[in-house]
C-alpha positions, 0 to 999 in steps of 0.5 A, a space after each residue: 573733078 574741076 573746080 575751078 567755076 569763074 565768076 566776076 573777079 575772076 573775068 577782072 583777072 582775066 581782062 588784066 592779065 590780057 590788057 598785062 599782056 598786050 602791053 607786054 607784046 607793045 614792050 618787046 616789039 619797041 624793044 625789039 625794033 629799037 634794039 635793032 637799030 643798034 648803037 649806044 641806045 639799043 646798048 643801053 636799052 638790052 642793059 635795062 631790060 635784062 636789069 629790069 628783068 633779073 629784079 623783077 622776077 627775083 622780087 616776085 620770087 621772094 614774094 612767093 616763096 615768103 607767101 606775098 602772094 597770098 595762098 588763093 590762086 586768083 589774090 596770086 594772079 592779082 598780085 602778079 599782075 600788080 608786080 609786073 604792070 606798073 613796070 611794064 606800062 611805064 615801058 610802053 609809055 617811054 617806048 612810045 615816045 621814042 618813035 
């Protein structure tokens, strides 16, 4: 039997996840355009992207393994969104200014 019952807290989490996904898609598009252009800026962005992803995933993995994400599915989702959100939003703002 499925025990998932959406409530207002879940709806907030889902909206935040959707927003993060939209921001991430924008960052992917902007990075792809920048990297496709080639040159020094493209190399720096590719290196930055790789470094950020490796670091963020290692940090989140550590949080998960040490119980830092909590033991409730919604809380873990909220903390994961909070972990990635600021970096994704900062990248979106930074890359949007380049256009």
